[in-house]
C-alpha positions as CSV (number, residue, x, y, z in Angstrom):
1,X,-41.0,32.6,20.5
2,X,-37.1,31.5,19.4
3,X,-36.1,30.5,16.3
4,X,-33.1,27.5,15.5
5,X,-30.3,29.4,13.6
6,X,-27.7,27.2,13.4
7,X,-26.9,23.5,15.2
8,X,-23.2,23.2,16.8
9,X,-21.7,20.5,14.5
10,X,-17.6,19.2,14.7
11,X,-15.4,20.9,16.2
12,X,-12.6,21.8,14.2
13,X,-8.9,22.4,15.1
14,X,-7.4,22.8,18.5
15,X,-8.6,25.9,19.3
16,X,-12.6,25.9,20.1
17,X,-13.7,26.4,16.5
18,X,-16.4,24.4,15.5
19,X,-18.6,23.9,12.3
20,X,-22.3,24.9,11.7
21,X,-25.4,23.6,10.0
22,X,-26.9,26.5,9.3
23,X,-31.1,27.7,9.5
24,X,-30.5,31.1,8.2
25,X,-30.3,32.8,4.9
26,X,-28.1,35.4,7.0
27,X,-25.3,33.9,8.2
28,X,-23.2,37.2,7.7
29,X,-25.1,38.7,9.9
30,X,-25.8,36.7,12.3
31,X,-22.6,35.2,13.5
32,X,-21.0,38.9,13.1
33,X,-17.9,39.6,15.4
34,X,-19.1,40.7,19.1
35,X,-22.9,39.0,18.5
36,X,-24.6,37.4,20.9
37,X,-26.8,34.4,20.6
38,X,-28.7,32.7,23.2
39,X,-28.6,28.7,22.8
40,X,-31.1,25.3,23.4
41,X,-30.2,24.1,25.6
42,X,-30.0,27.3,28.2
43,X,-27.5,26.2,30.4
44,X,-25.3,25.8,27.1
45,X,-24.8,29.5,26.5
46,X,-24.8,32.8,25.7
47,X,-22.1,32.7,23.0
48,X,-20.5,35.9,21.5
49,X,-18.9,35.0,18.5
50,X,-14.9,36.0,18.6
51,X,-14.5,35.0,14.8
52,X,-16.7,33.3,12.2
53,X,-15.6,31.7,9.0
54,X,-16.5,30.4,5.6
55,X,-14.2,27.2,4.1
56,X,-16.1,25.2,0.7
57,X,-19.3,26.0,1.7
58,X,-19.0,25.3,5.5
59,X,-19.7,28.3,8.4
60,X,-17.0,27.4,11.1
61,X,-17.2,29.8,13.9
62,X,-15.3,30.0,17.2
63,X,-17.1,31.3,20.6
64,X,-15.4,34.0,23.5
65,X,-16.8,31.0,26.1
66,X,-15.1,28.5,23.9
67,X,-10.9,28.4,24.9
68,X,-10.1,24.8,23.3
69,X,-11.5,21.7,21.2
70,X,-12.6,19.9,24.2
71,X,-14.9,22.7,25.2
72,X,-16.1,22.6,21.8
73,X,-16.8,19.1,21.5
74,X,-19.1,20.0,24.5
75,X,-21.3,22.1,22.1
76,X,-21.7,19.9,19.9
77,X,-25.8,19.5,18.9
78,X,-26.5,22.8,20.5
79,X,-29.1,25.1,18.7
80,X,-28.4,28.7,18.4
81,X,-31.3,30.7,18.3
82,X,-32.9,34.0,18.6
83,X,-35.8,35.7,19.3
84,X,-38.6,35.4,16.2
85,X,-40.0,38.4,14.8
86,X,-42.5,38.9,11.6
87,X,-41.0,38.4,8.8
88,X,-41.4,40.5,6.3
89,X,-40.2,38.9,3.4
90,X,-42.2,37.9,1.1
91,X,-43.4,33.9,0.4
92,X,-41.3,33.5,3.9
93,X,-42.8,31.6,6.6
94,X,-40.8,30.0,10.0
95,X,-41.2,26.6,10.6
96,X,-43.7,26.7,13.8
97,X,-46.4,28.3,11.2
98,X,-45.5,25.3,8.9
99,X,-45.8,22.4,11.8
100,X,-49.0,20.9,11.8
101,X,-50.4,22.5,9.0
102,X,-52.7,20.2,6.3
103,X,-50.4,18.4,3.6
104,X,-52.7,17.7,0.3
105,X,-52.8,17.0,-3.4
106,X,-53.3,19.1,-6.2
107,X,-56.8,17.5,-6.5
108,X,-57.4,19.1,-3.3
109,X,-57.3,15.0,-1.6
110,X,-55.9,15.1,2.4
111,X,-52.3,13.8,2.3
112,X,-51.5,14.3,6.3
113,X,-50.1,17.3,8.1
114,X,-46.5,18.3,8.1
115,X,-44.8,16.8,10.9
116,X,-41.4,18.9,10.6
117,X,-38.6,19.8,7.7
118,X,-35.1,18.1,7.8
119,X,-32.0,19.8,5.9
120,X,-29.7,17.3,4.4
121,X,-26.6,18.8,1.7
122,X,-29.0,18.7,-1.3
123,X,-32.1,20.8,-0.2
124,X,-34.8,21.0,2.5
125,X,-36.9,18.0,2.9
126,X,-40.5,18.3,4.1
127,X,-40.9,16.2,7.0
128,X,-45.3,14.7,6.3
129,X,-47.3,12.7,8.4
130,X,-49.4,10.8,6.5
131,X,-53.1,10.3,7.1
132,X,-52.5,6.7,7.4
133,X,-49.2,7.8,10.4
134,X,-46.2,7.2,7.5
135,X,-43.9,10.0,7.6
136,X,-42.8,11.0,3.7
137,X,-40.4,12.8,3.1
138,X,-41.0,15.5,0.1
139,X,-37.9,17.9,-1.3
140,X,-39.4,21.2,-1.1
141,X,-38.9,22.6,-3.7
142,X,-41.3,24.7,-5.9
143,X,-42.1,22.0,-8.2
144,X,-43.2,19.4,-5.0
145,X,-44.9,21.9,-3.0
146,X,-46.1,24.5,-4.9
147,X,-48.3,26.4,-2.9
148,X,-47.5,27.3,0.6
149,X,-50.6,29.0,2.4
150,X,-49.7,29.7,5.8
151,X,-52.9,31.7,6.1
152,X,-55.2,28.8,4.8
153,X,-53.3,26.8,6.8
154,X,-52.7,24.1,4.2
155,X,-49.6,23.0,1.6
156,X,-50.4,21.5,-1.8
157,X,-48.0,19.1,-2.9
158,X,-47.2,17.7,-6.4
159,X,-45.1,14.6,-5.5
160,X,-43.9,12.0,-8.7
161,X,-45.3,8.5,-7.6
162,X,-43.6,6.9,-4.9
163,X,-42.4,9.3,-3.1
164,X,-45.4,9.4,-0.6
165,X,-45.7,5.7,1.6
166,X,-49.3,5.5,1.1
167,X,-49.0,4.8,-2.4
168,X,-50.5,1.5,-4.0
169,X,-48.2,0.1,-6.6
170,X,-50.8,1.2,-10.2
171,X,-51.9,-2.3,-12.0
172,X,-50.0,-2.8,-14.8
173,X,-53.2,-3.6,-17.5
């Protein structure tokens, strides 16, 4: 199974450099000089890293196969992928392991299932399809998502009031 390690963003400059939206903890390894990276769609690659750098906390890469801004712009939205291996890191999991998992509250009450993860700049968001069909997003941090039990097929959430779409306003008696 292929895992997404980045999404190609905007072209940067005139010589084919692109920005990356990272999905990996090891960008310096994944985007090392000479690394060949598969793409989704496959017709866009594979791409070979000719240069990589960071600026202002953002990664920029130039590929051997892309010579100019026009070529870089054509890559926008292409996913960079690697073959999945087993993770030996404690507490680590892959997106494909989480999607479809049962989501419940600390009390055990069913909330819904994991629909995906979104990656805005501040922090990752756990996307939940609630039993009602509504979509909710919870910051994927330990305080709000205290349990990720991959073998048990469940994720426990403890969101503050209002983060889940299906919550009713409590009576103010």
